[in-house]
C-alpha positions in Angstrom: 0.0 0.4 -0.2 0.7 3.3 -0.2 0.0 6.0 2.0 -1.6 8.4 -0.9 -4.1 5.5 -1.1 -5.2 6.4 2.3 -7.2 9.5 1.0 -9.5 6.6 -1.4 -11.6 5.9 1.9 -12.7 9.3 3.0 -11.8 12.8 3.8 -10.6 12.7 7.5 -8.4 10.4 9.1 -9.4 10.7 13.0 -5.9 11.6 15.2 -6.5 9.1 18.1 -5.1 9.2 21.5 -6.1 5.7 23.6 -5.8 5.7 27.2 -7.0 2.4 28.0 -6.8 -0.8 25.8 -10.1 -1.8 26.3 -11.3 1.4 24.7 -9.5 0.6 21.2 -11.7 -2.5 19.5 -15.4 -0.7 20.6 -13.6 2.7 19.7 -12.7 1.7 15.9 -16.1 -0.2 15.4 -18.0 3.1 16.2 -15.8 5.0 13.5 -16.0 2.2 11.0 -20.0 2.1 11.9 -19.8 6.4 10.9 -17.9 5.1 7.6 -14.5 6.2 8.9 -12.3 3.3 7.7 -8.5 4.8 8.4 -7.5 5.0 11.5 -4.0 6.5 13.5 -3.7 5.9 16.5 -1.0 8.1 18.0 2.0 6.5 20.3 1.2 9.1 22.8 0.2 7.1 25.5 1.7 3.6 27.3 -1.0 1.3 25.7 -0.8 2.4 22.1 1.0 -0.7 20.8 -1.5 -3.0 22.5 -4.6 -1.0 21.2 -2.9 -0.8 17.7 -2.6 -4.8 17.9 -6.6 -5.1 19.6 -7.6 -3.3 16.5 -5.9 -4.9 13.7 -6.7 -8.5 15.5 -10.3 -7.7 16.6 -11.5 -5.0 13.9 -10.1 -6.2 10.1 -12.1 -4.2 8.1 -10.0 -1.0 9.7 -6.8 0.2 8.3 -4.7 1.3 11.7 -1.7 3.1 11.6 0.6 4.2 14.0 1.3 7.9 14.5 3.9 10.1 16.2 6.5 7.8 14.9 9.9 9.4 16.1 12.6 7.1 16.3 13.7 3.3 14.7 12.4 1.6 17.7 8.8 3.3 17.1 8.4 2.4 13.3 9.8 -1.1 14.6 7.1 -1.8 17.3 4.5 0.0 15.4 5.0 -2.8 12.7 5.2 -5.4 15.2 1.7 -4.4 16.8 0.4 -4.5 12.5 0.2 -1.2 11.7 -0.3 -1.1 7.8 1.0 2.6 7.8 2.8 5.4 10.1 2.6 8.9 10.3 5.6 11.1 11.8 5.4 14.6 13.0 8.4 15.4 11.4 10.8 14.1 8.7 14.3 12.6 8.7 16.1 10.4 6.2 16.6 8.1 9.2 12.9 7.4 9.9 12.6 7.2 5.8 15.2 4.8 5.4 13.7 2.1 8.3 10.5 2.6 7.5 11.2 1.3 3.7 13.3 -0.9 4.8 10.4 -2.9 7.2 8.1 -1.7 4.3 6.4 0.5 6.6 4.5 3.3 4.3 5.1 6.6 5.7 3.5 10.0 5.8 6.1 12.0 6.6 5.4 15.2 8.7 6.5 18.9 7.2 6.0 22.5 8.3 8.5 24.4 5.7 9.6 24.2 2.2 13.2 22.7 3.3 11.6 20.2 5.3 9.6 19.3 1.8 12.6 19.1 -0.4 14.3 16.9 2.1 11.4 14.2 2.1 10.7 14.7 -1.8 14.5 13.5 -2.3 14.2 10.6 -0.7 11.2 9.8 -2.6 7.9 11.0 -0.4 5.3 13.3 -2.4 2.1 12.6 0.0 2.8 14.7 3.5 1.2 15.8 6.6 1.5 19.6 7.3 1.7 20.1 11.1 0.7 21.3 12.9 -1.3 22.8 10.1 -3.3 25.6 11.5 -0.2 26.9 13.9 2.1 27.3 10.8 -0.1 29.3 8.2 -3.0 26.7 7.6 -5.0 27.2 4.5 -2.6 30.3 3.1 0.3 28.4 3.7 -0.6 25.4 1.4 -2.0 28.0 -1.3 1.9 29.2 -1.3 3.1 26.0 -1.5 0.7 24.8 -4.5 3.1 27.0 -6.7 6.8 25.5 -6.1 5.8 22.0 -4.8 2.8 21.8 -7.4 3.3 17.8 -7.8 2.9 17.6 -3.9 -0.3 16.1 -2.2 -0.9 17.3 1.6 -3.0 15.8 4.3 -2.8 18.8 7.2 -3.2 18.0 10.6 -3.0 20.4 13.8 -5.9 22.5 14.3 -8.5 21.0 11.3 -12.0 20.5 12.9 -15.5 19.6 11.7 -15.5 23.8 11.1 -12.6 24.2 8.8 -12.1 20.6 7.5 -13.8 22.1 4.4 -11.7 24.7 3.6 -8.4 22.7 3.6 -10.2 20.0 1.4 -11.4 22.3 -1.1 -7.6 23.0 -2.1 -6.4 21.0 -4.7 -3.2 20.0 -2.9 -5.2 18.3 -0.2 -6.6 15.3 -0.9 -7.6 14.3 2.9 -7.1 15.8 6.5 -6.4 14.7 10.0 -8.4 15.7 13.2 -8.7 14.8 16.6 -12.1 16.0 16.9 -13.5 12.7 16.1 -12.4 11.0 19.4 -12.8 13.7 22.4 -11.7 12.4 25.4 -14.7 13.3 27.1 -16.9 11.1 24.8 -14.5 8.0 25.2 -14.2 8.2 29.2 -18.5 7.9 28.9 -17.9 5.1 26.6 -20.3 7.1 24.5 -19.7 5.2 21.3 -22.8 6.4 19.9 -21.9 10.1 19.8 -18.2 9.1 18.2 -20.5 7.3 15.4 -22.3 10.5 14.8 -18.7 12.6 14.8 -17.6 9.9 12.5 -20.6 10.4 10.2 -20.2 13.8 9.9 -16.7 13.7 9.0 -17.2 11.1 6.3 -19.7 13.2 4.4 -18.3 16.6 4.6 -18.9 18.7 1.1 -15.9 20.7 -0.3 
């Protein structure tokens, strides 16, 4: 799989933090019921790898990946856990190399022209703009469309249901990432129906 293919499954990839592994499967099922199939589980909690493994084994319809990869160990552990893709908050050639070595499709994070060029040099032309809103958002992506006309982006960081359509309307944006689909409040309440509702809203964004 190439990471650009993730955009074929809908306009939004949820960026998920799972604090309790028992929430992983029902959360994934709730998102899937709402039309969200691609799930990015960030390595920001102690049970993240266990959560990825649980989703990979018990919700085979989902395409689960690991986010917040920063080290070689992160990449290796994510692959072992069953991740089908990986997302990094920034980019280094070392991260690109290890992901290629272990056959883990990578969506690298960038926030500047220099980082885009570095990722392009290593063969990556589908990139995550992060943190999207903080570094310039829609206006920055419009600026990148000239010199980097062949590069596609997934903006993440500050993207919400309110502004997602503004990003998705840009020709160089093919999908966006957001944390709003799995708010901690609903997860703690195990309000999976509400998460399904948020997923349905996200999967039907018009742009």
